[in-house]
N, C-alpha and C positions, 0 to 999 in steps of 0.2 A: 311437319316437325317428325314424324315417325311412328313409328307403334312401339308400344311396350311390351316387355316380355312379361308375362305375369309373375309375378313373385320375383322380376330382378329391380332393382334399382338403376334408375337412367338417370346417367350425371350427361349434361350438357357441356359441354366441355370444348377449346379450339380445336377445330380440323384443320385449320389453316389462318396465319398471326403472320403480322410483320415480322423478321428474321432477328429484330434488335432486340425481342421481347422475349425470345424463346429462353424458357429456363427459369423468369421470373414471373409467368401468370400463374394467376391464383388458382384456376382448376388444378396447379397439381395439390395446391394444400387440402383437396377432397382426396385426390387421387391417391393420394399416400395414403391417407386413412382405411381408406377402402384395402387397400393391399396390406393392412396392418390388421386389416379386421376378421381379411378373408371372405367376404360376404359376396354374395354372387351380382353382378352389375354390369353392366354394359355402356360405352360412351357414344353418344351423339355429339359429332363434331360439329363446328358450330364455325361454316366460314366467314373469317373476321373483312377480310379484302374485301368480299362481295358482297356487305352491306346484310348477312344473313342476322349480325345482331337487331337489326332497327326494322325488324320484317314484323306485319303486323301480328303474328303466329306470334313471334317468341318477346314481343315488348307483353303479350296478354299475359307471359310470367315472370318477367321483369321488367317492367317498367323506367330501369336505369339503363337498359339495353347492356348485361355484363353477365361474364360466367362468371363462377360456375351455376349452373341452377340445378337443383335436386328433385328428380321426380320419385316417389317412393310410391307406386301404382295410383297414381292421380293426387297424390299430397304432394303442391310445389314449395321446397324452400330455394330461399337464395340466399346472398351475404355467404363468403366462406364461413367466419368463424360460426354464425347459428348452424350451418348445414353440418359443422365438427362438431360441434355440443349435442346438436341433432342425433346426428350417428354413436354418440358415446353413449346420451341417454339408454336412445333406443337397444344397445346390445349389450351393453351392461359392460363394455370394455374401453382402455384410455381412460378411463374416469376411475376418482376412488368411489365405494360404495356408500362411505358416509355422506352428511348432509352437509358440515363443514368442509368436508377433502374433496366435494363436488365444489362450494362456493371457491375454494381457495384453485381451482382451475380457471375459472369465469374468471375471477380474477385477475391471473395471468396471459387469459384469450383477451382480456380487453388493454392488459399491461401493451401487447407486443402490437397490437394494432393502433391503439391510441397515444400510445407515449413515443413508444421504440420505433414504429414503423414513420412517426411525423418525418424528423430530418431526415432517415434513410430513404423513403420512394422519391424524396426533393432533390437530394444529391441523385439516385438513380435516373430523373429525369433529364437532370441537366448534363449527362454525363452521355445517356441517349440521345439528346437533341443537340450536342453539342454549338457549333458555331452559330447554329438557326436560333438559340437562344442569346439573344443581345443582352443580359443581364446575368445570366449565369455565371462566369466568371467573376462576378463582383459578390455572388451573393451566397457563390459554391464555399470559403472560407469561414463565414460566417455559420454555416448548415454542419460544416463538419464541427467546428468548436459545438455545436447543441446536442450532435451524435455522438461526440466524445463524452460530455455528460451523461447523458441516459446510458450508455455502455460501460462508463468507469462505474455505474449502479448497478447495472445486471454484473459485471466483474466482482464487483464485491456479493454478492446474493449467488453465485456461484462457487463462491472460494470450496465452499465444505457441502456442496450439492453435487449430484450427478447428473440431476435432471431441476426444473423449476420446481414440481410440488413432491416434496419428499425424493424416494429413491428411483418411483415408477416413471416410465416414459406416457405422457398423456396427450391429448388432444394440443392442450397448450404449448408442448414440448414441437409439436408440427407448425403452430403458428409460427411461435418463434424463430425457429431455425430458416420457414422459409419468408420471413422477414427479415433475416440476418445475413441469406444469400443475394438479396437483392444490391450487395455493395462490395460482395466476395470478388470485384475486381476493381474497386476503389481505393483500395488501400487503407478504406477506415478503421479497420479490427485488425490491423497489426499489430495495435498498441495492445490488447486483451487477450490477453492468452488462454484466461479460463475461460472465456467467448470464443474465442477462438475454438478451444479443445470443445467445448461444449456443441457447437456447430457440425464438425467433424466428427463428432460422436452419433450426431442423430443423424446426418448422413451414411455414417456406415451402416446404420442398418438395412438390413436385406429388403424389406419391403421398399425401402426408398430407393435402391436400384435396381429394382423392378421400375417402379413409377417411372422412373427417368426415362428409362431404358426406351418403354413401352410408349412413351409420351414423345421422344424424338422421332420414333419408327414411322407414326401415325403421323405426325407433323410435316414427315419428310425433308426434316435436319439433316446437317451434317452428322456423323456419328462425333460423341463428344461434344459438342457445339453449346450443350445446357450446363455441363457441369462447372 
């Protein structure tokens, strides 16, 4: 799988992937955080269509055959939220310094992935699979209602907040913004102006724009295809 450069973080992310999921893969979350933090890192591109995720070497790092995987000079960590929290704690950035503030960031990381993402990811999969899913059209309206319930709660939370935890951008915002972009083309966010503005605010950050541009180039995807 390659040799790590001493003193440099290595992120195993997609080097090649199905074109349908360009722009919503979970390695983007960690790439964004690394750009925000400005720490030295290199990307090891994994060829998903060629089956590299199922190789014996990769499965030793992640038995679930998923990216991202972070290698910090031999310390290997998987799961995007765990990696983001690790990077925040390691650098002391993108997370508050006080214990309760850090707990709130952890809370919103869990909320992004275990509450908000549940209906959104299912809507995404239905839209990606299309007619190949024989029950997708029947299930989608119910999932939209489910999504509207959790997005409505998030809308209220963001009424007087710029970001999820106080006024500072944190790793929880990276997770939430990347979850919200899963339905960026599904029409689900249209009734939630605060949520939409929040997502736009997060994605206007220079680190995200750099992340997305480098990602598209690495995958060889058409310019603008991931926006």
